[in-house]
Every structure is written in C-alpha cells, then in structure tokens.
C-alpha positions in Angstrom: 156.4 122.9 130.2 153.7 121.4 132.4 152.1 124.8 132.9 151.9 125.4 129.2 150.5 122.0 128.5 147.7 122.4 131.0 147.0 125.9 129.7 146.6 124.6 126.1 144.5 121.6 127.3 142.2 124.0 129.2 141.7 126.2 126.2 140.9 123.2 124.1 138.3 121.9 126.6 136.7 125.4 126.7 136.6 125.4 122.9 135.0 121.9 122.8 132.3 122.9 125.2 131.4 126.0 123.1 131.5 124.2 119.7 129.5 121.0 120.7 126.4 123.0 121.3 126.5 125.1 118.1 123.6 125.2 115.8 123.6 124.4 112.1 123.7 128.1 111.2 126.6 129.0 113.4 129.3 131.2 111.8 133.0 130.6 111.8 134.4 130.3 115.3 137.9 131.2 116.2 140.1 129.3 118.7 142.6 131.4 120.4 145.5 129.6 122.1 147.9 131.4 124.3 151.3 129.8 124.5 154.8 131.0 125.1 157.3 131.1 122.3 159.6 128.6 124.1 157.1 125.8 123.8 156.0 126.0 120.1 158.2 128.8 118.6 155.5 131.5 118.2 153.7 134.0 120.3 150.5 136.0 120.2 147.2 134.8 118.8 147.0 131.6 116.9 144.0 130.8 114.7 142.6 127.2 114.6 143.0 125.1 111.5 140.7 125.8 108.6 138.8 122.5 109.2 137.5 123.7 112.5 135.2 126.6 111.4 132.0 125.4 110.0 129.5 127.5 108.1 125.9 126.4 107.6 126.2 126.9 103.9 129.1 124.5 103.6 127.2 121.8 105.5 124.3 122.2 103.2 126.5 121.9 100.2 128.0 118.7 101.5 124.5 117.2 102.2 123.4 118.2 98.7 126.5 116.9 96.9 127.5 113.9 99.0 124.9 112.7 101.5 121.9 113.9 99.7 123.1 112.2 96.5 123.5 108.9 98.2 120.0 109.3 99.6 118.4 109.7 96.2 117.9 113.5 96.6 118.5 116.0 93.9 121.0 118.8 94.1 118.1 121.3 93.8 116.5 119.9 97.0 118.6 119.2 100.1 115.6 118.3 102.3 115.8 115.0 104.1 112.3 113.5 104.6 111.4 110.3 106.4 108.2 108.9 104.9 106.0 106.4 106.6 102.7 104.9 105.4 100.1 103.0 107.5 97.5 101.0 105.6 94.8 98.4 106.4 93.2 96.5 103.6 90.9 93.6 102.9 91.9 90.8 100.5 90.4 87.6 99.1 93.2 85.4 100.4 95.8 86.5 103.0 98.5 83.9 102.1 98.2 84.8 98.4 98.5 88.5 99.2 101.6 87.9 101.3 103.2 86.0 98.4 102.4 88.8 95.9 103.7 91.4 98.3 107.1 89.6 98.6 107.3 89.6 94.8 106.6 93.3 94.7 109.3 94.0 97.3 111.8 91.9 95.3 111.1 93.8 92.2 111.4 97.2 94.0 114.6 96.1 95.8 113.0 96.5 99.1 112.6 94.0 102.0 110.2 92.9 104.7 111.4 94.2 108.0 108.8 92.4 110.1 106.0 89.9 109.4 103.3 88.4 111.7 100.7 85.9 110.5 98.0 84.9 113.0 94.6 83.3 113.1 91.3 85.1 113.9 88.7 82.4 114.2 89.4 80.1 111.3 90.9 82.8 109.0 94.5 84.0 108.7 95.3 87.6 109.3 98.7 89.3 108.8 100.6 92.4 109.6 103.9 93.3 107.9 106.4 96.1 107.9 108.1 96.8 104.6 111.1 99.0 103.7 111.3 100.2 100.1 113.5 102.8 98.4 111.9 106.3 98.8 112.0 106.9 95.1 109.8 103.8 94.5 107.3 104.3 97.4 104.4 105.6 95.3 104.8 102.8 92.7 104.9 100.2 95.4 101.8 101.6 97.1 99.9 101.5 93.8 100.8 97.8 93.4 99.8 97.0 96.9 96.5 98.7 96.5 95.8 96.6 93.5 95.8 93.5 95.7 93.0 94.7 97.9 89.3 94.3 97.6 88.9 97.4 99.9 91.2 99.8 101.6 89.9 100.2 105.1 92.2 103.1 106.0 95.4 104.7 104.8 97.5 107.5 106.3 101.0 108.8 105.6 103.5 111.0 107.4 106.6 112.9 106.3 109.2 113.9 109.0 111.7 116.6 107.9 115.1 115.8 109.6 117.2 118.2 107.5 117.9 120.6 110.4 118.9 117.7 112.7 121.1 116.2 110.1 122.8 119.5 109.3 123.4 120.1 113.0 124.9 116.7 113.4 127.3 117.3 110.5 128.4 120.6 111.9 129.1 119.2 115.4 131.0 116.3 113.9 133.3 118.6 111.9 134.0 120.7 115.0 134.7 117.6 117.1 137.0 116.2 114.4 138.9 119.5 114.4 139.3 119.3 118.2 140.4 115.7 117.8 143.3 116.8 115.5 144.4 119.4 118.0 144.3 116.8 120.8 146.4 114.4 118.7 148.9 117.2 118.0 149.0 118.0 121.7 149.5 114.3 122.7 152.3 114.0 120.2 154.0 117.1 121.6 153.7 115.9 125.2 155.2 112.5 124.3 158.1 114.0 122.3 158.9 116.5 125.0 159.1 113.8 127.7 156.0 114.9 129.6 154.8 113.2 132.7 152.5 110.2 132.6 149.7 112.1 134.2 149.8 114.7 131.4 149.8 112.1 128.7 146.9 110.2 130.4 144.8 113.3 130.8 145.2 114.2 127.1 144.5 110.6 126.0 141.4 110.4 128.1 140.0 113.6 126.6 140.9 112.3 123.2 139.0 109.1 123.8 135.9 111.0 125.0 136.0 113.2 121.9 136.3 110.1 119.6 133.3 108.6 121.4 131.2 111.7 120.7 132.2 111.6 117.1 131.1 108.0 116.7 127.8 108.8 118.3 127.2 111.6 115.9 128.2 109.4 113.0 125.8 106.7 114.1 122.9 109.0 114.4 123.7 110.5 110.9 123.9 107.1 109.3 120.6 106.1 110.9 118.9 109.2 109.5 120.4 108.5 106.1 119.0 105.0 106.1 115.6 106.2 107.2 115.5 108.8 104.5 116.7 106.4 101.8 114.2 103.7 102.7 110.5 104.5 103.3 108.4 102.4 105.7 105.0 100.8 105.0 103.1 99.3 107.9 100.4 97.1 106.4 97.7 95.1 108.0 96.0 92.4 105.9 92.5 91.2 106.7 90.7 88.4 104.7 87.3 88.7 103.3 84.7 87.4 105.8 83.6 83.8 104.9 80.0 82.8 105.3 79.3 80.8 108.5 77.3 77.6 108.3 73.9 77.7 110.0 74.1 74.0 111.1 77.3 73.2 112.9 78.5 69.7 111.9 80.0 67.7 114.7 81.4 64.2 114.6 79.5 61.7 116.8 81.6 59.6 119.2 80.2 56.9 121.6 83.1 57.4 124.0 82.3 61.1 124.2 78.7 60.4 124.9 79.6 57.8 127.5 82.0 60.2 129.2 79.3 62.9 129.4 76.8 60.4 130.9 79.3 59.2 133.5 80.1 62.8 134.4 76.4 63.6 134.8 75.9 60.5 137.0 78.8 61.4 139.2 77.5 65.0 139.5 74.0 63.6 140.7 75.6 61.2 143.1 77.8 64.0 144.5 74.6 66.1 145.0 72.8 63.3 146.9 75.8 62.7 149.1 76.1 66.4 149.9 72.4 66.5 150.9 72.7 63.4 153.2 75.8 64.9 154.8 74.0 68.2 155.4 71.0 66.3 157.0 73.3 64.4 159.3 75.2 67.5 160.4 72.1 69.6 161.1 69.9 66.8 162.4 70.6 67.4 166.2 69.4 71.0 165.7 66.1 69.7 164.2 65.4 66.4 166.1 65.9 67.7 169.6 63.4 70.5 169.4 61.0 68.2 167.6 61.2 65.5 170.4 60.7 68.2 173.1 57.6 69.5 171.3 56.3 66.0 170.8 56.7 65.1 174.6 54.9 68.3 175.6 52.0 67.7 173.2 51.8 64.1 174.5 51.7 65.2 178.2 49.0 67.7 177.5 46.8 65.2 175.7 47.2 62.7 178.6 46.2 65.3 181.2 43.2 66.2 179.2 42.2 62.5 178.8 42.4 62.0 182.6 40.2 65.0 183.3 37.5 63.7 181.0 
C-alpha cells in the first residue's frame, strides 16, 4: 500500500511540474497513473479528469464570456488592455480645478487614488492620480481638458496583458485539477489507514498547490481591476500671477533695534579680535623693534663722539 501511494504521489508531482510551466496555447495533456488493481480496482492506463486538460481556445472563450464581460469588453474582442494617461495642464485656480475634478469623477463613477497639494512660492500646485472606468476614459479626458487654460503635455500608453491573463487562467485550471487528485489521494490514504508520514506528505503538497492557486487568482484579479479601471496621472499648475515691483514690508521698531544691536555687537567683536591679535603677536614685533632701536642709538652716539 505504501509503495503504491508513493508511486501515485510521484506521478502527480511530475505532472504538476510539467503543467505549471505550460503556455496559453498548450494542447490537451494526459496524465498517466500506474497503479495496481488491488489498490483502486483497475489496471493499465488511467486518463486524468476532463477538467485537467486545458486548450487555449477554451480559455479564450472563458475570458470573452466571463472575465471579459465583467471588464466591459465585448465578445468580439477578448483583448485586455491597461490604459494609462499622463497629463500636465495649466489652470486659472488650482483649488477650483481640484473641486471640479472631484465632481467629474463622481459623475463617471471613478475615484481619486492619490492627491498631493503643495505650494510653489505663494501659489498652490497639485498632482492627482485618478481611476476611471475604461469605457468612460475618453469622456473624462475631454472634461478635464475643458478645465485647462493650456495643456503642457499629454501622453498615453496601452499595455496588452491578454497573453499573460490567458496563461494565468490555464495554469490555474491545471493546478485545480491537480488539487482534486491530491484531495482524492488524501482521502484514500486516510480511509485505508495509511501512516501519518504519508498523510502529512500529501497534505503538505496539497497546501503548496493551494498557495500557488491563490497567487494566480490574485494576479488575475489585479489584471482584471487594472483593465476595468483606466489610470490618469494629472499635474495641475496655476497660471503665473504678476509679481509686484515694490515689495511691501511692515516696519517694526523692535526689528530695527535688534538689527542695530546685532551690528554693534559685530563691530565690538571685530575690535576685540584685533586687540587680541595685537597682544598675541606683539612679542614678535616689539623685540626686533627694540633691538633695531638700540643698534641705531649706539651708532649715533659713536658718530657724535667722533665729531
């Protein structure tokens, strides 16, 4: 019994390693399990359940009828496109433009994913990230452009993730088929009174497969959300206001007094610094000067005596 269980588990592991790396256009794969008649009541070659083989056409049909329909895509086009628009525009008033953009998003059933309002000089700037339904992207862009005095720059990108999404669906179906086989094997081992090590080995492999399925589901759901909701990255700049030639400043006696005191302290510090430097370097100046003076005096006395 133990030998047959380990043989079936090994075949399942080999099947999983072959199916997890399959591409979206892979054809129907066959799982062959060798097992004795005493363990499961049959012999020879056993074909895997019908859920395991995945054809690329079946996955495309599912994306077009199920996932694609939920993403707002028609049955005639099963492409999954992630659309992103980057725009920089100049407006009269930044705060007013932000308020109008929120109203546009509410009407289009979108939302503001990120918003940052900051000051450049004395004028407010803003940068926002908006998510809107892909079907309403063009209409929203037209409304946003209507708020601008000038569009500084605008660029858009479209990323086709159809192949990745199809591959994820195929791998998920194959892993789900493997999960069913592992569940059947785990039930069989438990009912036949298998050892705890055998049960634990099958259970660990089953947990690993379930984790891989959840990862694939998470990635698929992320792609679906990105396809369903387009992204607009918008930078808002205000119109430059004229700058006054004469800068008006408020006069304050205390400020004037503090500036005068600071200047007095700075002058006093300078004089003290000069005095300290003279005292420090005076020996190097006075000693040679005294020596020179004594020499000159002696020479003059000698000359006076000669005369």
